[in-house]
C-alpha positions as CSV (number, residue, x, y, z in Angstrom):
1,M,2.3,-59.2,12.1
2,N,2.9,-57.4,8.9
3,D,-0.2,-56.3,6.8
4,V,1.8,-55.3,3.7
5,C,2.5,-57.7,0.9
6,R,6.3,-58.3,0.5
7,R,5.9,-58.1,-3.3
8,E,4.2,-54.7,-3.3
9,P,7.4,-52.7,-4.0
10,D,8.1,-54.9,-7.0
11,V,4.5,-54.3,-8.2
12,R,4.8,-50.6,-7.8
13,R,8.1,-50.5,-9.7
14,A,6.7,-52.7,-12.5
15,A,3.5,-50.5,-12.8
16,A,5.6,-47.3,-12.9
17,T,8.0,-48.6,-15.6
18,N,5.6,-51.0,-17.3
19,G,8.0,-53.8,-16.8
20,W,5.6,-56.7,-15.9
21,S,6.7,-60.3,-15.7
22,S,3.9,-62.9,-16.1
23,E,4.4,-64.2,-12.6
24,L,4.3,-60.7,-11.1
25,R,1.1,-59.8,-13.1
26,S,-0.7,-63.0,-11.9
27,H,0.3,-62.1,-8.3
28,A,-1.0,-58.5,-8.7
29,E,-4.3,-59.9,-9.9
30,S,-4.7,-62.2,-7.0
31,C,-3.4,-59.9,-4.2
32,P,-5.8,-57.0,-3.3
33,D,-3.0,-54.8,-1.9
34,C,-0.8,-55.3,-4.9
35,A,-3.8,-54.7,-7.2
36,A,-4.5,-51.3,-5.5
37,A,-0.8,-50.4,-5.7
38,A,-0.7,-51.2,-9.4
39,A,-3.8,-49.1,-10.0
40,V,-2.5,-46.1,-8.1
41,S,1.2,-46.3,-9.2
42,P,0.9,-44.6,-12.6
43,W,-1.0,-41.7,-11.1
44,M,1.5,-41.3,-8.3
45,A,4.4,-41.3,-10.8
46,Q,2.6,-38.4,-12.7
47,F,1.9,-36.6,-9.5
48,A,5.6,-36.9,-8.4
49,A,6.7,-35.5,-11.8
50,L,4.7,-32.2,-11.3
51,P,6.7,-29.2,-10.4
52,D,6.6,-28.2,-6.7
53,R,5.6,-24.6,-7.2
54,E,2.9,-23.2,-9.4
55,H,4.9,-19.9,-9.6
56,R,8.6,-20.1,-10.1
57,L,10.8,-18.0,-7.9
58,P,12.3,-14.9,-9.5
59,D,15.9,-14.7,-10.5
60,P,18.2,-14.1,-7.5
61,S,19.8,-11.1,-9.1
62,V,16.3,-9.4,-9.4
63,V,15.6,-10.1,-5.8
64,F,19.0,-8.6,-4.8
65,L,18.3,-5.5,-7.0
66,K,14.9,-5.0,-5.4
67,A,16.4,-5.4,-1.9
68,R,19.0,-2.7,-2.8
69,L,16.4,-0.4,-4.1
70,L,14.2,-0.8,-1.0
71,Q,17.3,-0.2,1.2
72,S,18.1,3.0,-0.6
73,T,14.5,4.1,-0.3
74,A,14.6,3.5,3.4
75,V,17.8,5.5,3.7
76,A,16.2,8.4,1.7
77,E,13.1,8.4,3.9
78,R,15.3,8.5,7.0
79,A,17.3,11.4,5.6
80,M,14.1,13.3,4.7
81,R,12.5,12.8,8.2
82,P,13.8,16.1,9.6
83,M,12.6,18.0,6.6
84,T,9.2,16.4,6.8
85,S,9.0,17.4,10.5
86,L,9.8,21.0,9.6
87,Q,7.1,21.0,6.9
88,V,4.5,19.7,9.4
89,A,5.6,22.4,11.9
90,A,5.3,25.0,9.2
91,Y,1.8,23.9,8.3
92,L,0.8,24.0,12.0
93,I,2.3,27.5,12.5
94,V,0.5,28.8,9.4
95,A,-2.8,27.2,10.5
96,A,-2.3,28.8,14.0
97,G,-1.7,32.1,12.3
98,W,-4.8,31.9,10.3
99,A,-6.8,30.9,13.3
100,A,-5.4,33.7,15.4
101,M,-6.0,36.3,12.7
102,L,-9.6,35.2,12.1
103,T,-10.3,35.1,15.9
104,W,-8.6,38.6,16.4
105,K,-10.7,40.3,13.7
106,W,-13.8,38.2,13.4
107,G,-16.2,40.9,14.5
108,M,-14.9,43.3,11.9
109,I,-14.8,40.6,9.2
110,D,-18.4,39.6,10.0
111,A,-19.5,43.2,9.7
112,W,-17.6,43.7,6.5
113,L,-19.1,40.6,4.9
114,H,-22.6,41.7,6.0
115,R,-22.1,44.9,3.9
116,F,-22.6,42.7,0.8
117,S,-26.0,41.3,1.9
118,P,-28.9,42.1,-0.5
119,A,-30.9,43.8,2.3
120,R,-28.1,46.3,3.0
121,M,-27.6,46.9,-0.8
122,V,-31.3,47.6,-1.3
123,L,-31.7,49.8,1.7
124,G,-28.5,51.7,0.7
125,A,-26.9,51.6,4.1
126,T,-24.1,54.0,4.5
127,S,-20.5,52.8,4.9
128,D,-20.1,54.8,8.2
129,S,-22.2,52.3,10.1
130,A,-20.1,49.3,9.1
131,A,-16.8,48.7,10.7
132,S,-13.7,49.1,8.6
133,L,-10.8,46.8,8.6
134,S,-7.4,48.1,9.7
135,I,-4.2,48.2,7.6
136,T,-2.6,45.8,10.1
137,F,-5.3,43.2,9.2
138,F,-4.5,43.5,5.5
139,A,-0.7,43.3,6.2
140,A,-1.3,40.2,8.3
141,L,-3.5,38.8,5.5
142,L,-0.8,39.4,2.9
143,V,1.9,37.9,5.1
144,L,-0.1,34.8,6.0
145,S,-1.2,34.3,2.4
146,S,2.4,34.6,1.2
147,V,3.7,32.1,3.8
148,T,0.9,29.7,3.0
149,I,1.7,29.8,-0.7
150,M,5.5,29.4,0.0
151,V,5.0,26.4,2.3
152,A,2.6,24.8,-0.2
153,L,5.0,25.3,-3.2
154,H,7.9,24.0,-1.2
155,T,5.9,20.8,-0.4
156,I,5.0,20.4,-4.1
157,M,8.6,21.1,-5.3
158,A,10.1,18.8,-2.6
159,D,7.9,15.9,-3.9
160,E,9.3,16.2,-7.4
């Protein structure tokens, strides 16, 4: 048993094109299915005419150009990977050097820094009681500072 009126396709077509015959109009008024189809048909025609996408797809040449740029960026990153590893290793070596130097001479650095305390300045403590830092400490300080600055400048210049 078929529940759909056999005249419904004709009613939908007539409602969409506004091509009603008198016989078809009287049928649509008497048949509830055809009346519903006639009421909905103009809205469905407008809905079908709407574009599928709210945002249009970009031009294929732009998509291709972006893909080529991303590909070249990936190739450049792959080529820079060894240099990046060397930079990380250089930073680790410099950090280890600073840690070793500070650990090696921490007692003398602490005593030297305490020379500048207000209590020692007021009491006028002599410099003989304070430990002096060796020339090797200052040489290591100069070398580590220079290497730290060189590695930092290399990183800055490599980014540009």
